[in-house]
A tleap script that builds the chain and sets N, CA, C and O, in Angstrom:
source leaprc.protein.ff14SB
mol = sequence {
  NMET GLU PRO LEU ALA SER PRO ILE HIE ILE
  PRO ILE ILE ARG SER ARG ASN LEU SER VAL
  ALA VAL TYR ALA GLY HIE ALA ILE VAL ALA
  SER ALA VAL ALA PHE GLY PHE SER VAL SER
  ALA PHE GLN LEU LEU ALA LEU SER GLY LEU
  PHE VAL SER PHE LEU LEU ASN TYR ALA ASN
  GLN SER LYS LEU GLU ARG HIE ALA CYS ALA
  LEU LEU LEU ARG SER SER ASN GLU TRP GLU
  ILE ILE THR PRO ALA GLY ALA CYS VAL ARG
  ALA THR ARG VAL SER GLY LEU PHE VAL SER
  ALA GLY LEU VAL VAL PHE ARG LEU ARG ILE
  SER ASN GLY VAL LYS LEU HIE VAL VAL LEU
  THR ALA ASP ASN THR PRO SER ASP ALA PHE
  ARG ARG LEU ARG VAL ARG LEU GLN MET PRO
  CMET
}
set mol.1.N position { 104.406 90.458 78.820 }
set mol.1.CA position { 103.711 91.801 78.358 }
set mol.1.C position { 104.066 92.976 79.186 }
set mol.1.O position { 103.985 92.852 80.408 }
set mol.2.N position { 104.448 94.098 78.674 }
set mol.2.CA position { 104.915 95.136 79.388 }
set mol.2.C position { 103.473 95.749 80.119 }
set mol.2.O position { 102.380 95.691 79.556 }
set mol.3.N position { 103.688 96.335 81.458 }
set mol.3.CA position { 102.697 96.929 82.004 }
set mol.3.C position { 101.776 97.833 81.307 }
set mol.3.O position { 100.553 97.841 81.451 }
set mol.4.N position { 102.585 98.726 80.405 }
set mol.4.CA position { 101.666 99.718 79.728 }
set mol.4.C position { 100.975 99.247 78.666 }
set mol.4.O position { 100.019 99.862 78.193 }
set mol.5.N position { 101.410 98.104 78.200 }
set mol.5.CA position { 100.716 97.418 76.933 }
set mol.5.C position { 99.589 96.442 77.431 }
set mol.5.O position { 98.797 95.936 76.636 }
set mol.6.N position { 99.551 96.203 78.769 }
set mol.6.CA position { 98.510 95.115 79.122 }
set mol.6.C position { 97.123 95.955 78.898 }
set mol.6.O position { 97.109 97.185 78.961 }
set mol.7.N position { 95.932 95.152 78.623 }
set mol.7.CA position { 94.618 95.834 78.548 }
set mol.7.C position { 94.202 96.469 79.843 }
set mol.7.O position { 94.704 96.177 80.928 }
set mol.8.N position { 93.184 97.421 79.647 }
set mol.8.CA position { 92.755 98.098 80.943 }
set mol.8.C position { 91.348 97.911 80.831 }
set mol.8.O position { 90.672 98.205 79.846 }
set mol.9.N position { 90.854 97.296 82.129 }
set mol.9.CA position { 89.319 97.038 82.202 }
set mol.9.C position { 88.688 98.060 83.016 }
set mol.9.O position { 89.095 98.152 84.174 }
set mol.10.N position { 87.924 98.713 82.694 }
set mol.10.CA position { 87.302 99.693 83.349 }
set mol.10.C position { 85.652 99.528 83.735 }
set mol.10.O position { 84.876 99.693 82.793 }
set mol.11.N position { 85.152 99.254 84.884 }
set mol.11.CA position { 83.835 98.970 85.058 }
set mol.11.C position { 83.099 100.317 85.034 }
set mol.11.O position { 83.628 101.344 85.461 }
set mol.12.N position { 81.988 100.282 84.574 }
set mol.12.CA position { 81.149 101.688 84.296 }
set mol.12.C position { 80.326 101.727 85.813 }
set mol.12.O position { 79.406 100.954 86.082 }
set mol.13.N position { 80.771 102.630 86.608 }
set mol.13.CA position { 79.956 102.810 87.944 }
set mol.13.C position { 79.633 104.253 88.194 }
set mol.13.O position { 80.479 105.133 88.034 }
set mol.14.N position { 78.388 104.498 88.592 }
set mol.14.CA position { 78.085 105.976 88.786 }
set mol.14.C position { 78.890 106.627 89.877 }
set mol.14.O position { 78.833 106.144 91.008 }
set mol.15.N position { 79.556 107.572 89.661 }
set mol.15.CA position { 80.409 108.380 90.646 }
set mol.15.C position { 79.621 108.996 91.742 }
set mol.15.O position { 78.763 109.819 91.424 }
set mol.16.N position { 79.810 108.690 93.036 }
set mol.16.CA position { 78.945 109.354 93.990 }
set mol.16.C position { 79.392 110.729 94.236 }
set mol.16.O position { 78.523 111.576 94.440 }
set mol.17.N position { 80.755 111.101 94.245 }
set mol.17.CA position { 81.210 112.388 94.274 }
set mol.17.C position { 80.915 113.342 93.144 }
set mol.17.O position { 80.645 114.533 93.297 }
set mol.18.N position { 80.988 112.745 92.073 }
set mol.18.CA position { 80.494 113.544 90.651 }
set mol.18.C position { 78.884 113.867 90.932 }
set mol.18.O position { 78.490 115.033 90.919 }
set mol.19.N position { 78.148 112.958 91.141 }
set mol.19.CA position { 76.890 112.934 91.520 }
set mol.19.C position { 76.352 114.038 92.389 }
set mol.19.O position { 75.419 114.761 92.037 }
set mol.20.N position { 77.015 114.141 93.604 }
set mol.20.CA position { 76.814 115.198 94.665 }
set mol.20.C position { 77.199 116.407 94.113 }
set mol.20.O position { 76.375 117.318 94.192 }
set mol.21.N position { 78.378 116.657 93.512 }
set mol.21.CA position { 78.906 117.812 92.789 }
set mol.21.C position { 77.852 118.421 91.760 }
set mol.21.O position { 77.539 119.611 91.742 }
set mol.22.N position { 77.435 117.611 91.052 }
set mol.22.CA position { 76.536 118.072 90.033 }
set mol.22.C position { 75.085 118.496 90.685 }
set mol.22.O position { 74.648 119.632 90.500 }
set mol.23.N position { 74.415 117.594 91.401 }
set mol.23.CA position { 73.368 118.037 92.120 }
set mol.23.C position { 73.389 119.198 92.978 }
set mol.23.O position { 72.477 120.023 92.924 }
set mol.24.N position { 74.471 119.330 93.849 }
set mol.24.CA position { 74.766 120.534 94.651 }
set mol.24.C position { 74.877 121.688 93.673 }
set mol.24.O position { 74.184 122.699 93.792 }
set mol.25.N position { 75.661 121.534 92.816 }
set mol.25.CA position { 76.001 122.745 91.840 }
set mol.25.C position { 74.660 123.316 91.272 }
set mol.25.O position { 74.405 124.516 91.365 }
set mol.26.N position { 73.804 122.417 90.677 }
set mol.26.CA position { 72.709 122.866 89.971 }
set mol.26.C position { 71.788 123.642 91.040 }
set mol.26.O position { 71.305 124.752 90.818 }
set mol.27.N position { 71.584 122.808 92.400 }
set mol.27.CA position { 70.820 123.374 93.397 }
set mol.27.C position { 71.209 124.750 93.738 }
set mol.27.O position { 70.304 125.570 93.890 }
set mol.28.N position { 72.513 125.137 93.887 }
set mol.28.CA position { 73.041 126.254 94.321 }
set mol.28.C position { 72.776 127.241 93.352 }
set mol.28.O position { 72.268 128.280 93.772 }
set mol.29.N position { 73.016 127.140 92.115 }
set mol.29.CA position { 72.735 127.971 90.934 }
set mol.29.C position { 71.315 128.334 90.884 }
set mol.29.O position { 70.943 129.497 90.727 }
set mol.30.N position { 70.378 127.150 91.041 }
set mol.30.CA position { 69.063 127.408 91.051 }
set mol.30.C position { 68.595 128.465 92.110 }
set mol.30.O position { 67.820 129.374 91.812 }
set mol.31.N position { 69.095 128.294 93.319 }
set mol.31.CA position { 68.613 128.924 94.375 }
set mol.31.C position { 69.012 130.371 94.246 }
set mol.31.O position { 68.277 131.321 94.519 }
set mol.32.N position { 70.349 130.449 93.766 }
set mol.32.CA position { 70.812 131.898 93.568 }
set mol.32.C position { 70.004 132.613 92.513 }
set mol.32.O position { 69.779 133.809 92.701 }
set mol.33.N position { 69.497 131.974 91.329 }
set mol.33.CA position { 68.678 132.657 90.329 }
set mol.33.C position { 67.342 132.750 90.759 }
set mol.33.O position { 66.701 133.724 90.363 }
set mol.34.N position { 66.764 131.877 91.539 }
set mol.34.CA position { 65.428 131.993 92.040 }
set mol.34.C position { 65.286 133.141 92.937 }
set mol.34.O position { 64.383 133.965 92.788 }
set mol.35.N position { 66.176 133.209 93.883 }
set mol.35.CA position { 66.111 134.331 94.977 }
set mol.35.C position { 66.870 135.429 94.904 }
set mol.35.O position { 66.649 136.343 95.699 }
set mol.36.N position { 67.887 135.539 93.953 }
set mol.36.CA position { 68.882 136.592 93.758 }
set mol.36.C position { 68.195 137.657 92.938 }
set mol.36.O position { 68.589 138.813 93.086 }
set mol.37.N position { 67.235 137.412 92.107 }
set mol.37.CA position { 66.764 138.283 91.111 }
set mol.37.C position { 65.218 138.496 91.286 }
set mol.37.O position { 64.547 137.542 91.678 }
set mol.38.N position { 64.688 139.563 91.047 }
set mol.38.CA position { 63.175 139.777 91.008 }
set mol.38.C position { 62.703 138.879 89.857 }
set mol.38.O position { 63.461 138.558 88.942 }
set mol.39.N position { 61.481 138.501 89.931 }
set mol.39.CA position { 60.875 137.562 88.893 }
set mol.39.C position { 60.844 138.315 87.553 }
set mol.39.O position { 60.286 139.397 87.375 }
set mol.40.N position { 61.517 137.601 86.632 }
set mol.40.CA position { 61.660 138.267 85.286 }
set mol.40.C position { 61.871 137.222 84.174 }
set mol.40.O position { 62.030 136.020 84.385 }
set mol.41.N position { 61.857 137.769 83.057 }
set mol.41.CA position { 62.148 136.583 81.901 }
set mol.41.C position { 63.535 136.104 82.146 }
set mol.41.O position { 63.745 134.894 82.066 }
set mol.42.N position { 64.546 136.957 82.448 }
set mol.42.CA position { 65.787 136.318 82.710 }
set mol.42.C position { 65.840 135.223 83.601 }
set mol.42.O position { 66.458 134.185 83.364 }
set mol.43.N position { 65.169 135.462 84.662 }
set mol.43.CA position { 65.121 134.334 85.896 }
set mol.43.C position { 64.529 132.942 85.294 }
set mol.43.O position { 64.967 131.802 85.449 }
set mol.44.N position { 63.392 133.391 84.557 }
set mol.44.CA position { 62.782 131.992 83.895 }
set mol.44.C position { 63.586 131.391 82.931 }
set mol.44.O position { 63.594 130.162 82.857 }
set mol.45.N position { 64.313 132.117 82.126 }
set mol.45.CA position { 65.379 131.634 81.045 }
set mol.45.C position { 66.508 130.855 81.840 }
set mol.45.O position { 66.793 129.674 81.639 }
set mol.46.N position { 67.049 131.599 82.678 }
set mol.46.CA position { 68.120 130.906 83.353 }
set mol.46.C position { 67.744 129.601 84.032 }
set mol.46.O position { 68.527 128.653 83.975 }
set mol.47.N position { 66.603 129.506 84.663 }
set mol.47.CA position { 66.034 128.402 85.532 }
set mol.47.C position { 65.743 127.238 84.413 }
set mol.47.O position { 65.915 126.062 84.733 }
set mol.48.N position { 65.347 127.546 83.243 }
set mol.48.CA position { 65.041 126.614 82.161 }
set mol.48.C position { 66.274 126.220 81.708 }
set mol.48.O position { 66.447 125.004 81.633 }
set mol.49.N position { 67.287 127.034 81.346 }
set mol.49.CA position { 68.518 126.401 80.974 }
set mol.49.C position { 69.269 125.692 82.017 }
set mol.49.O position { 70.087 124.871 81.601 }
set mol.50.N position { 69.147 125.856 83.431 }
set mol.50.CA position { 69.552 125.042 84.371 }
set mol.50.C position { 68.846 123.801 84.377 }
set mol.50.O position { 69.477 122.794 84.697 }
set mol.51.N position { 67.592 123.708 84.062 }
set mol.51.CA position { 66.889 122.408 84.174 }
set mol.51.C position { 67.310 121.636 82.991 }
set mol.51.O position { 67.495 120.436 83.191 }
set mol.52.N position { 67.497 122.087 81.794 }
set mol.52.CA position { 68.007 121.395 80.549 }
set mol.52.C position { 69.415 120.805 80.763 }
set mol.52.O position { 69.738 119.710 80.304 }
set mol.53.N position { 70.324 121.682 81.568 }
set mol.53.CA position { 71.496 121.132 81.831 }
set mol.53.C position { 71.426 119.941 82.672 }
set mol.53.O position { 72.107 118.943 82.438 }
set mol.54.N position { 70.548 120.039 83.722 }
set mol.54.CA position { 70.387 118.894 84.462 }
set mol.54.C position { 69.911 117.699 83.784 }
set mol.54.O position { 70.462 116.628 84.042 }
set mol.55.N position { 68.977 117.750 82.969 }
set mol.55.CA position { 68.491 116.698 82.147 }
set mol.55.C position { 69.402 116.030 81.464 }
set mol.55.O position { 69.588 114.815 81.521 }
set mol.56.N position { 70.212 117.114 80.554 }
set mol.56.CA position { 71.331 116.435 79.746 }
set mol.56.C position { 72.267 115.738 80.530 }
set mol.56.O position { 72.743 114.730 80.007 }
set mol.57.N position { 72.632 116.026 81.623 }
set mol.57.CA position { 73.683 115.456 82.432 }
set mol.57.C position { 73.104 113.960 82.836 }
set mol.57.O position { 73.849 112.986 82.726 }
set mol.58.N position { 71.796 113.821 83.291 }
set mol.58.CA position { 71.236 112.701 83.735 }
set mol.58.C position { 71.207 111.671 82.453 }
set mol.58.O position { 71.671 110.532 82.487 }
set mol.59.N position { 70.603 112.255 81.367 }
set mol.59.CA position { 70.519 111.417 80.087 }
set mol.59.C position { 71.796 110.837 79.614 }
set mol.59.O position { 71.854 109.714 79.113 }
set mol.60.N position { 72.894 111.667 79.791 }
set mol.60.CA position { 74.260 111.148 79.168 }
set mol.60.C position { 74.615 110.041 80.210 }
set mol.60.O position { 75.068 109.005 79.724 }
set mol.61.N position { 74.488 110.094 81.513 }
set mol.61.CA position { 74.854 108.994 82.381 }
set mol.61.C position { 74.009 107.801 82.084 }
set mol.61.O position { 74.546 106.696 82.013 }
set mol.62.N position { 72.728 107.943 81.906 }
set mol.62.CA position { 71.877 106.843 81.801 }
set mol.62.C position { 72.058 106.193 80.442 }
set mol.62.O position { 71.782 104.997 80.349 }
set mol.63.N position { 72.489 106.848 79.391 }
set mol.63.CA position { 72.761 106.270 77.970 }
set mol.63.C position { 74.123 105.639 78.151 }
set mol.63.O position { 74.286 104.581 77.545 }
set mol.64.N position { 75.031 106.049 78.802 }
set mol.64.CA position { 76.307 105.380 79.043 }
set mol.64.C position { 75.997 103.828 79.813 }
set mol.64.O position { 76.405 102.740 79.406 }
set mol.65.N position { 75.234 104.061 80.920 }
set mol.65.CA position { 74.800 102.695 81.641 }
set mol.65.C position { 74.074 101.948 80.807 }
set mol.65.O position { 74.357 100.752 80.865 }
set mol.66.N position { 73.163 102.266 79.985 }
set mol.66.CA position { 72.468 101.483 79.145 }
set mol.66.C position { 73.156 100.759 77.828 }
set mol.66.O position { 72.599 99.827 77.248 }
set mol.67.N position { 74.310 101.247 77.465 }
set mol.67.CA position { 75.015 100.874 76.330 }
set mol.67.C position { 76.273 100.054 76.919 }
set mol.67.O position { 76.837 99.235 76.193 }
set mol.68.N position { 76.682 100.267 78.164 }
set mol.68.CA position { 78.106 99.712 78.491 }
set mol.68.C position { 77.976 99.474 80.005 }
set mol.68.O position { 77.392 100.231 80.781 }
set mol.69.N position { 78.627 98.270 80.340 }
set mol.69.CA position { 78.832 97.862 81.687 }
set mol.69.C position { 80.220 98.001 82.093 }
set mol.69.O position { 80.446 98.079 83.301 }
set mol.70.N position { 81.252 98.048 81.207 }
set mol.70.CA position { 82.623 98.123 81.194 }
set mol.70.C position { 83.207 98.582 79.879 }
set mol.70.O position { 82.651 98.348 78.806 }
set mol.71.N position { 84.374 99.259 79.993 }
set mol.71.CA position { 85.072 99.645 78.734 }
set mol.71.C position { 86.373 98.760 78.854 }
set mol.71.O position { 86.815 98.379 79.938 }
set mol.72.N position { 86.922 98.481 77.668 }
set mol.72.CA position { 88.255 97.845 77.570 }
set mol.72.C position { 89.119 98.524 76.759 }
set mol.72.O position { 88.762 98.746 75.602 }
set mol.73.N position { 90.355 98.957 77.202 }
set mol.73.CA position { 91.362 99.634 76.201 }
set mol.73.C position { 92.472 98.645 75.904 }
set mol.73.O position { 93.274 98.288 76.767 }
set mol.74.N position { 92.487 98.269 74.805 }
set mol.74.CA position { 93.427 97.105 74.430 }
set mol.74.C position { 94.793 97.803 74.315 }
set mol.74.O position { 94.906 99.023 74.194 }
set mol.75.N position { 95.769 96.983 74.360 }
set mol.75.CA position { 97.304 97.313 74.056 }
set mol.75.C position { 97.513 98.131 72.688 }
set mol.75.O position { 98.396 98.972 72.519 }
set mol.76.N position { 96.620 97.772 71.809 }
set mol.76.CA position { 96.734 98.406 70.498 }
set mol.76.C position { 95.936 99.723 70.456 }
set mol.76.O position { 95.656 100.215 69.363 }
set mol.77.N position { 95.554 100.320 71.626 }
set mol.77.CA position { 94.754 101.552 71.832 }
set mol.77.C position { 93.629 101.469 70.922 }
set mol.77.O position { 93.285 102.451 70.263 }
set mol.78.N position { 92.958 100.201 70.840 }
set mol.78.CA position { 91.495 100.117 70.488 }
set mol.78.C position { 90.532 99.899 71.584 }
set mol.78.O position { 90.771 99.160 72.539 }
set mol.79.N position { 89.622 100.449 71.451 }
set mol.79.CA position { 88.582 100.628 72.667 }
set mol.79.C position { 87.564 99.387 72.314 }
set mol.79.O position { 87.424 98.991 71.157 }
set mol.80.N position { 86.940 98.875 73.318 }
set mol.80.CA position { 85.843 98.094 73.242 }
set mol.80.C position { 84.862 98.237 74.347 }
set mol.80.O position { 85.262 98.559 75.466 }
set mol.81.N position { 83.639 98.024 74.116 }
set mol.81.CA position { 82.554 98.465 75.047 }
set mol.81.C position { 81.913 97.085 75.260 }
set mol.81.O position { 81.485 96.379 74.347 }
set mol.82.N position { 81.890 96.725 76.805 }
set mol.82.CA position { 81.223 95.352 77.071 }
set mol.82.C position { 79.837 95.771 77.456 }
set mol.82.O position { 79.664 96.452 78.467 }
set mol.83.N position { 78.790 95.374 76.652 }
set mol.83.CA position { 77.484 95.484 76.792 }
set mol.83.C position { 76.875 95.046 78.225 }
set mol.83.O position { 77.584 94.337 78.940 }
set mol.84.N position { 75.856 95.356 78.583 }
set mol.84.CA position { 75.078 94.648 79.605 }
set mol.84.C position { 74.787 93.211 79.401 }
set mol.84.O position { 74.724 92.370 80.298 }
set mol.85.N position { 74.587 92.979 77.941 }
set mol.85.CA position { 74.362 91.572 77.616 }
set mol.85.C position { 75.640 90.605 77.534 }
set mol.85.O position { 75.593 89.384 77.385 }
set mol.86.N position { 76.778 91.387 77.661 }
set mol.86.CA position { 78.147 90.659 77.710 }
set mol.86.C position { 78.873 90.690 76.312 }
set mol.86.O position { 79.931 90.070 76.212 }
set mol.87.N position { 78.371 91.375 75.223 }
set mol.87.CA position { 78.927 91.454 73.976 }
set mol.87.C position { 80.016 92.402 74.103 }
set mol.87.O position { 79.926 93.319 74.920 }
set mol.88.N position { 81.106 92.252 73.316 }
set mol.88.CA position { 81.994 93.234 72.958 }
set mol.88.C position { 81.757 93.893 71.730 }
set mol.88.O position { 81.552 93.328 70.656 }
set mol.89.N position { 81.803 95.366 71.972 }
set mol.89.CA position { 81.516 96.196 70.649 }
set mol.89.C position { 82.757 97.103 70.524 }
set mol.89.O position { 83.222 97.637 71.530 }
set mol.90.N position { 83.267 97.274 69.374 }
set mol.90.CA position { 84.279 98.197 69.093 }
set mol.90.C position { 83.770 99.543 69.077 }
set mol.90.O position { 82.661 99.855 68.644 }
set mol.91.N position { 84.620 100.327 69.563 }
set mol.91.CA position { 84.501 101.777 69.680 }
set mol.91.C position { 85.709 102.499 69.304 }
set mol.91.O position { 86.851 102.040 69.298 }
set mol.92.N position { 85.255 103.945 68.918 }
set mol.92.CA position { 86.713 104.748 68.640 }
set mol.92.C position { 86.398 106.004 69.575 }
set mol.92.O position { 85.246 106.411 69.730 }
set mol.93.N position { 87.423 106.541 70.138 }
set mol.93.CA position { 87.534 107.764 70.844 }
set mol.93.C position { 87.525 108.931 69.817 }
set mol.93.O position { 88.382 109.126 68.955 }
set mol.94.N position { 86.476 109.632 70.040 }
set mol.94.CA position { 86.323 111.039 69.163 }
set mol.94.C position { 86.983 112.005 69.940 }
set mol.94.O position { 87.438 111.779 71.061 }
set mol.95.N position { 87.043 113.166 69.303 }
set mol.95.CA position { 87.675 114.378 69.814 }
set mol.95.C position { 87.135 114.868 71.244 }
set mol.95.O position { 85.993 114.642 71.641 }
set mol.96.N position { 88.050 115.525 71.914 }
set mol.96.CA position { 87.585 115.878 73.244 }
set mol.96.C position { 88.149 114.836 74.245 }
set mol.96.O position { 87.604 113.759 74.487 }
set mol.97.N position { 89.331 115.292 74.813 }
set mol.97.CA position { 89.933 114.503 75.991 }
set mol.97.C position { 90.404 115.503 77.054 }
set mol.97.O position { 90.986 116.559 76.806 }
set mol.98.N position { 90.084 115.044 78.252 }
set mol.98.CA position { 90.432 115.784 79.416 }
set mol.98.C position { 90.938 114.747 80.488 }
set mol.98.O position { 90.273 113.802 80.910 }
set mol.99.N position { 92.370 115.113 80.903 }
set mol.99.CA position { 92.905 113.982 81.835 }
set mol.99.C position { 93.505 115.113 82.975 }
set mol.99.O position { 94.151 116.122 82.691 }
set mol.100.N position { 93.156 114.712 84.184 }
set mol.100.CA position { 93.723 115.302 85.284 }
set mol.100.C position { 93.904 114.233 86.327 }
set mol.100.O position { 93.511 113.101 86.046 }
set mol.101.N position { 94.487 114.476 87.566 }
set mol.101.CA position { 94.683 113.756 88.745 }
set mol.101.C position { 93.509 113.020 89.074 }
set mol.101.O position { 93.558 111.809 89.290 }
set mol.102.N position { 92.375 113.734 89.128 }
set mol.102.CA position { 91.176 113.041 89.597 }
set mol.102.C position { 90.015 112.838 88.695 }
set mol.102.O position { 88.948 112.428 89.152 }
set mol.103.N position { 90.189 113.132 87.315 }
set mol.103.CA position { 89.058 113.333 86.467 }
set mol.103.C position { 89.762 112.986 84.999 }
set mol.103.O position { 90.838 113.420 84.587 }
set mol.104.N position { 88.826 112.062 84.319 }
set mol.104.CA position { 89.148 111.792 82.974 }
set mol.104.C position { 87.840 111.858 82.078 }
set mol.104.O position { 86.904 111.110 82.362 }
set mol.105.N position { 87.757 112.642 81.113 }
set mol.105.CA position { 86.491 112.811 80.276 }
set mol.105.C position { 86.898 112.691 78.983 }
set mol.105.O position { 87.833 113.349 78.526 }
set mol.106.N position { 86.108 111.703 78.204 }
set mol.106.CA position { 86.341 111.641 76.572 }
set mol.106.C position { 84.880 111.121 76.090 }
set mol.106.O position { 83.941 110.861 76.843 }
set mol.107.N position { 84.888 111.040 74.895 }
set mol.107.CA position { 83.877 110.585 74.175 }
set mol.107.C position { 84.152 109.321 73.319 }
set mol.107.O position { 85.226 109.205 72.728 }
set mol.108.N position { 83.169 108.359 73.249 }
set mol.108.CA position { 83.445 107.123 72.444 }
set mol.108.C position { 82.302 107.207 71.285 }
set mol.108.O position { 81.280 107.875 71.446 }
set mol.109.N position { 82.541 106.557 70.249 }
set mol.109.CA position { 81.536 106.458 69.228 }
set mol.109.C position { 81.588 104.998 68.921 }
set mol.109.O position { 82.654 104.482 68.583 }
set mol.110.N position { 80.370 104.238 69.035 }
set mol.110.CA position { 80.198 102.815 68.863 }
set mol.110.C position { 79.974 102.599 67.424 }
set mol.110.O position { 79.576 103.547 66.748 }
set mol.111.N position { 80.196 101.408 66.866 }
set mol.111.CA position { 80.001 101.242 65.502 }
set mol.111.C position { 78.666 101.513 64.930 }
set mol.111.O position { 78.518 101.671 63.718 }
set mol.112.N position { 77.695 101.570 65.772 }
set mol.112.CA position { 76.332 102.022 65.171 }
set mol.112.C position { 76.006 103.398 65.156 }
set mol.112.O position { 74.903 103.807 64.793 }
set mol.113.N position { 77.125 104.282 65.620 }
set mol.113.CA position { 77.040 105.645 65.614 }
set mol.113.C position { 76.601 106.391 66.807 }
set mol.113.O position { 76.528 107.618 66.734 }
set mol.114.N position { 76.306 105.781 67.884 }
set mol.114.CA position { 75.997 106.208 69.050 }
set mol.114.C position { 77.215 106.661 69.806 }
set mol.114.O position { 78.156 105.898 70.025 }
set mol.115.N position { 77.182 108.016 70.234 }
set mol.115.CA position { 78.276 108.700 71.081 }
set mol.115.C position { 77.959 108.489 72.535 }
set mol.115.O position { 76.850 108.709 73.024 }
set mol.116.N position { 79.041 108.034 73.215 }
set mol.116.CA position { 78.806 108.170 74.720 }
set mol.116.C position { 79.865 109.104 75.277 }
set mol.116.O position { 81.010 109.194 74.832 }
set mol.117.N position { 79.392 109.751 76.241 }
set mol.117.CA position { 80.275 110.634 77.077 }
set mol.117.C position { 80.589 109.872 78.350 }
set mol.117.O position { 79.761 109.423 79.143 }
set mol.118.N position { 82.108 109.780 78.437 }
set mol.118.CA position { 82.508 108.808 79.555 }
set mol.118.C position { 83.142 109.909 80.571 }
set mol.118.O position { 83.968 110.690 80.098 }
set mol.119.N position { 82.807 110.003 81.888 }
set mol.119.CA position { 83.337 110.697 82.929 }
set mol.119.C position { 83.870 109.656 84.038 }
set mol.119.O position { 83.119 108.961 84.723 }
set mol.120.N position { 85.118 109.650 84.108 }
set mol.120.CA position { 85.689 108.767 85.122 }
set mol.120.C position { 86.427 109.501 86.175 }
set mol.120.O position { 87.291 110.326 85.875 }
set mol.121.N position { 86.083 109.200 87.517 }
set mol.121.CA position { 86.784 109.792 88.415 }
set mol.121.C position { 87.365 108.750 89.248 }
set mol.121.O position { 87.121 107.562 89.033 }
set mol.122.N position { 88.209 109.187 90.297 }
set mol.122.CA position { 88.914 108.492 91.135 }
set mol.122.C position { 88.128 107.494 92.067 }
set mol.122.O position { 88.630 106.468 92.526 }
set mol.123.N position { 86.779 107.934 92.302 }
set mol.123.CA position { 86.061 107.338 93.252 }
set mol.123.C position { 85.002 106.202 92.493 }
set mol.123.O position { 84.268 105.468 93.156 }
set mol.124.N position { 85.050 106.189 91.151 }
set mol.124.CA position { 84.264 105.203 90.480 }
set mol.124.C position { 85.188 104.389 89.650 }
set mol.124.O position { 84.609 103.697 88.814 }
set mol.125.N position { 86.353 104.311 89.673 }
set mol.125.CA position { 87.446 103.565 88.872 }
set mol.125.C position { 88.307 102.984 89.682 }
set mol.125.O position { 88.843 103.681 90.544 }
set mol.126.N position { 88.586 101.755 89.592 }
set mol.126.CA position { 89.727 101.051 90.397 }
set mol.126.C position { 90.934 102.054 90.253 }
set mol.126.O position { 91.126 102.669 89.204 }
set mol.127.N position { 91.747 102.188 91.376 }
set mol.127.CA position { 92.812 103.018 91.481 }
set mol.127.C position { 93.922 102.561 90.363 }
set mol.127.O position { 94.457 103.386 89.621 }
set mol.128.N position { 94.188 101.263 90.325 }
set mol.128.CA position { 95.236 100.906 89.410 }
set mol.128.C position { 94.697 101.237 87.764 }
set mol.128.O position { 95.365 101.837 86.921 }
set mol.129.N position { 93.476 100.740 87.596 }
set mol.129.CA position { 93.060 101.040 86.256 }
set mol.129.C position { 93.044 102.448 85.893 }
set mol.129.O position { 93.446 102.797 84.783 }
set mol.130.N position { 92.569 103.361 86.830 }
set mol.130.CA position { 92.388 104.870 86.831 }
set mol.130.C position { 93.973 105.447 86.536 }
set mol.130.O position { 94.164 106.198 85.579 }
set mol.131.N position { 95.042 105.053 87.397 }
set mol.131.CA position { 96.283 105.419 87.034 }
set mol.131.C position { 96.806 105.107 85.663 }
set mol.131.O position { 97.301 105.977 84.947 }
set mol.132.N position { 96.672 103.687 85.266 }
set mol.132.CA position { 97.214 103.253 84.054 }
set mol.132.C position { 96.518 104.037 82.978 }
set mol.132.O position { 97.203 104.475 82.054 }
set mol.133.N position { 95.020 104.291 83.012 }
set mol.133.CA position { 94.292 104.827 81.972 }
set mol.133.C position { 94.904 106.276 81.705 }
set mol.133.O position { 95.102 106.710 80.570 }
set mol.134.N position { 95.186 106.983 82.893 }
set mol.134.CA position { 95.610 108.383 82.674 }
set mol.134.C position { 96.935 108.455 82.001 }
set mol.134.O position { 97.186 109.393 81.244 }
set mol.135.N position { 97.867 107.427 82.261 }
set mol.135.CA position { 99.265 107.464 81.753 }
set mol.135.C position { 98.947 107.178 80.176 }
set mol.135.O position { 99.342 107.960 79.311 }
set mol.136.N position { 98.219 106.025 79.873 }
set mol.136.CA position { 97.990 105.740 78.410 }
set mol.136.C position { 97.210 106.816 77.568 }
set mol.136.O position { 97.485 106.903 76.371 }
set mol.137.N position { 96.357 107.553 78.055 }
set mol.137.CA position { 95.756 108.612 77.200 }
set mol.137.C position { 96.744 109.757 77.178 }
set mol.137.O position { 96.597 110.551 76.249 }
set mol.138.N position { 97.682 109.974 77.998 }
set mol.138.CA position { 98.658 111.121 78.013 }
set mol.138.C position { 99.881 110.680 77.104 }
set mol.138.O position { 100.578 111.479 76.478 }
set mol.139.N position { 100.026 109.501 77.111 }
set mol.139.CA position { 101.164 108.951 76.365 }
set mol.139.C position { 100.906 107.907 75.428 }
set mol.139.O position { 101.488 106.850 75.670 }
set mol.140.N position { 100.103 107.948 74.317 }
set mol.140.CA position { 99.524 106.844 73.594 }
set mol.140.C position { 101.022 106.027 73.019 }
set mol.140.O position { 102.153 106.467 72.816 }
set mol.141.N position { 100.482 104.789 72.890 }
set mol.141.CA position { 101.504 103.922 72.396 }
set mol.141.C position { 101.573 103.583 71.022 }
set mol.141.O position { 102.461 102.834 70.615 }
savepdb mol mol.pdb
quit
């Protein structure tokens, strides 16, 4: 079997670097909004929006961890989600793909209609699987 054609197994692990960046980013912006402006409706609106953004990020990560403990990209470009119970569930990649040297972001839709937002970084994905995934997503077979 060719190396590009072999399946890619990706465990779902929370990224420490991404978590720090998200928490620090939200804290910095919250501090700037809270202390950079006099108390106003704009300040309350901005802080509310920031809080909603933080909750959505946390909810997306929790939903992914609830539905999947690993992802599997087959040689035929078919996605499967391995659930915490050990079952394999088919999934399709939906629109929205970002691939860079240190970050891969995409969405999967499970057969029951649930959409999962997947964010993979170099620190939460095995290096070989991360490299192979980036190549496969940029040059589909």
